[in-house]
N, C-alpha and C positions, 0 to 999 in steps of 0.2 A: 095287498090280500094273500094271505095264506091258504094253498091249494092241498087237501089231504090227498094222499095216493099209495094206498096199502101201506101204512104206517110211515109213510115220508110224508115230508112236505116241502115245498116249491116259494121260495121267496126272493128278496133281491136282498142285496147285499153291496151298499156304496155303487149301486149301478150294473153290478155282476149279478147274475141268475146265481141260484145258491139253494144245493139240495140238504135237504136236513135229514141225516137220520138218528132216528130215537130208539134205543131201547129201553129196557128197564135201569140199564147200570150206566151207559154213555149215550153223548148225543156227538154225533159228526157232522160237520161243515163239509162239502166239497163245492169247489166252483167249477162248474162244468166244460165253462167256455174260456175259463184260462189254467187251462194244461192241466185240468180237474185236478187243484190243488185240495190236499185237504188243509182247509184253513184252520179248522178249530177241533179238538179232540179234546172232550170235555167229559169229567167223571162226574158223574152225578151225585156219589157221596161226596165226596169232600167239596165239589164244586169247583175242583181247578181245571183249565186248560192247558194240556202238558205243553202245546206249542210257542213258541216265540214270534210276536209281533213287531214289528219293527218302529221306531218313534214315529215316522212318519203315515206308517198303517197303509193300507190299501187304496189304490188311487183310481178312481172312476175308469171305465174303460175310455180311450182315445185321449186321455191324461198325456201332455208331454214326458218322452223320456227324462228320466233323472240325471243330473248332472253327473257325469263320470261314468256313464254305461256304457261310450262308445261304442253305442253300436249293436250290442249286444242283448236280444228281447230279454233273457233271463234276470236281466238285471234291472231293464227299465222301469217296470214296476214290481219288484220286488219288494212282499209283505211281510217276509219272514213264512211262518207255517212249515210245510210239506211237501214238495214238487219230488218226482218222478224224471230222471236223469236218464235219457234214450234219445239214439242209438251211441251219441258221445257224453263223456264225462269231462269233467276238467276245462282245460285251455280248447278254444277252437283249433280246429286242425286242418288241412285237406289231404283227404283219404279218395284214393280212386279219381284223382280228376275231382272231385267235389268239396266245397268248404263245408263243414259242419258247427255251426254254432255252439261256444262257449256253453256247456252241461247238456247238448242236444238240442232236438226240436220239438218235441214234443210237449215239455212246460210251457211251450208259447202258442199251444193249438188248441183248438176247442176239442170235445171227446164227446162223443156219443154217447146215452148210457139209457139203460131200460130194467124198472124194476124187476128182480127174479124171485123175490118171495118176501110175503110180508104177513106169517103165523105166528103160531105160541112157541116157537122154537129158535127164530130169528129173523132178522131183517137184512136183505142182500139185494143190493145193483150192481149190476154189471156196467163197465165204463170202456168203450173202445175207442181207439185211434190208429189211422193210416197214416205213417209216416209221409211225406214228398219226398225227400233226398235219399233214401233208402227203402229197399222194398218190403219194412217189416210191419207188419200188423202189432198193436200192441193190446191188449183187454188185460183191464184188470176188476175183479170181482172179490166186493168189498161184504163183508158179512159181520153182525153184529150177534153174537147168538143172546140170547135172552138170559141173564141169572148169572151172566159173568161179565168182568170188567175187561175186556176185550175185544179188540178188531181186528178180522183176520183179513188180509189181504191174498186170494190165489191169482197168481198171474201167469199169462201164457205170452211169449214172442212167438209170432207166425213169419215165417219166410213166404212171403206171397210170389217170388220169382221162381224161374226156372233154373237158378243157379245159385251154386252157394254163397253166403253171405255172411258177413262178420259186425259184431257190434260190442261194444262195452255197455255198460247199464249200472245204474245207482238210484237211491234212496237220499234226498235230500232231506231228511228231518231234523229239526232244528226246535232244540226246548227251549225254555223263557223262563220266567218270574210267574208265579211264586215258587214253582216246581224247583228252578234253579234260584241259586242264593248260595252265600258264601258260608261253608258249613256242610253244603252237599257233596255226594261222591260218587263219582264214576267208575262203573266196574265194567270190564272187559276181560274175557278169557285170553287174550292176546301175550305172546313172548315178546314183542320188537315194537320199539316206538324209533318214525323216520322224519325227520324233517325234513323241508323245502329246502334245495340249495340254497338260494338266496332268500333273504327275509324282503315282503312284500309291503312291510310296513315297521317304522322305526319303532314303536311298540310294541313288537314282540319278543316275549319273556325270553322264548328258546334260542341257542343256537342254532344258526342252520346247517345243514348239510350232515347230518347226526344219524347213528342208528344205537339206541340204549336199549336197556333190558327194562320192562315195563316192571313198575311204574312212575320210575326215578329217571326224569331226562337234563341233559345238562343246562345251564342257565346261559344266557349270555355272559355274565358277569362271573361264571364258573361255576357256579354254588349247585347245587342238588335241588330241582324242583320234582315237587309229586304230582304228577300230572293227574292221579286219580281225587285228587283234593281242590274242589272249585272253590275258587277266590270272587270276593263280589266284585263290584263293577268300578271300585277303587282301585282295582288292581291294574286299571287301564292301558292292559295289554291286550295283543291281539296276534294269535298263531293259528297255524293249519297244521294238525296233528294226523300223521298217520301211521296207523295202529297196523301190526298187520303178525302173520305167523299165529294164526286164532287156533286153539283148543278145543272151539265151540263156536256156535253162531248164535250169541247174545251178546246184549249189553244193556246196562241197568244206570240208572240216575237215581240214587235214595235222597231223601232231604228230611231228617228225624225230625225237624222243626215242626213241619207240617203234616207229619206220619204216613207221607204219601210217597212213593214212588215209579217209574218209568221203566219198563223193560221193553225191549224189543228183540225178537226172534227169529232168524232165519236159515237157509242151508249154507252153512261154508263154506260146499264146494261148489257153490254159484256165486258168493259173495264173499272173497276172503280178503276183504282191506276193510277196515273202516275206518272212515275221514272224519277226524274229530274237529271241525271248525270251531274254533274260540276267542270269539270277540268279547273276552272278558272287559267291556267298554272301553277298549283302545282302538278302536275302526274310526279311525281319524279322515281318511281318504274318503273321499264321495264315490259310487254312491249309498255306502255303507255307514256313513258317517253315525256313529251313536248307539249301533247295535249291542245288546246284551244277551247272548245268548251259546248255547251248545250246542255242536252239531254230534249226533249218533248217527252216522252214515254209512251204511253199507253199499260197497262197490266192489263191481267186478274183476275190477284192476287198478290200478293206484294211478292212471294217469289217462292219457284221453285215446282217443282210435288206432289211429296213426301211431303212439307211441306203443301201444297194445300189441298192435298186430307186428310190428318189427319185433316186439319180442316175446313172440307166441303167446300172447297171454289173453287176445281177443277170444270171444265165445266165435266160433264159427257155426250155422245152420245147414244143414244142407238142403238142399231146392226141395220145397213143400215141406220141409220140416217143422215142428215147434217145440219150444222149451217151457215146461211149466213149472212155476217153483211158490213157495208158501211163505208169506212173513206174519209175524201176530204181534200187535200193540198190547200190551197191557200194564195195569196198572196195579200196583201190589202195594200192601199196607206195609209200615218200618218203622 
């Protein structure tokens, strides 16, 4: 049974509580007990859900961890879609004597929520989570303005301790079909492409350990590859592409075949990297076998918290301080 609540509805999805936010233009589904995952982001005009879904889908709570997840909660029931990475991004690390998991802790924790407003101007919900391993509280105010094809995330990190504390932060936003397809174009106002030092799968199409000028990277076979051009799943490739030296804080995926695109905007003074995860049908190893998607992932640094702290790239908040920033996801016509 669906219960209406100030323009919102609560329902269940594969055993998970789901909160559905609806405006006259968009419908957004959030899973509060699963890291407040943004599970679906649907444009009413086109009927397109911008977010990728894995071939195996969302598994019910308590399901066995997926083979190959190696004890990392983020991977045990990864369904695609959009997660928040905090206070760690990328590989697990030990920081000041505490092990921080792969992609942080908040994506595997339940968040509380409260309706903020549901009126003629907007629908808004506030989500909140307290970390267990670090002294932070993360708040996300999600707002759907009526009459606009956009979702606004107003986010605040608070240091609850009496001492300075450091973190890194990212958004794991992964786009999928039908928006993602051969012939789609990725646009990012960056100047530099960086690839990881060593391939994590033999299906990588880009040479590891390179820095190249956007949008052309060096392929493993020595060819030039335009990273802005999206191939179909028949490419059978799997790469992690790091984009930096941003001239502005936005990225777009445009697909003329469906006359629709997706744009994500953020503050480049906070999120200085874009991680473009590119499993174009070539994710062979478990637990991600068979994924076809494209990550548009703003991160504050290019690595985990330990590496960022050592490089002077971690964000430090003084005792009791807060940092607030805004991201906006918009459907566009192309």
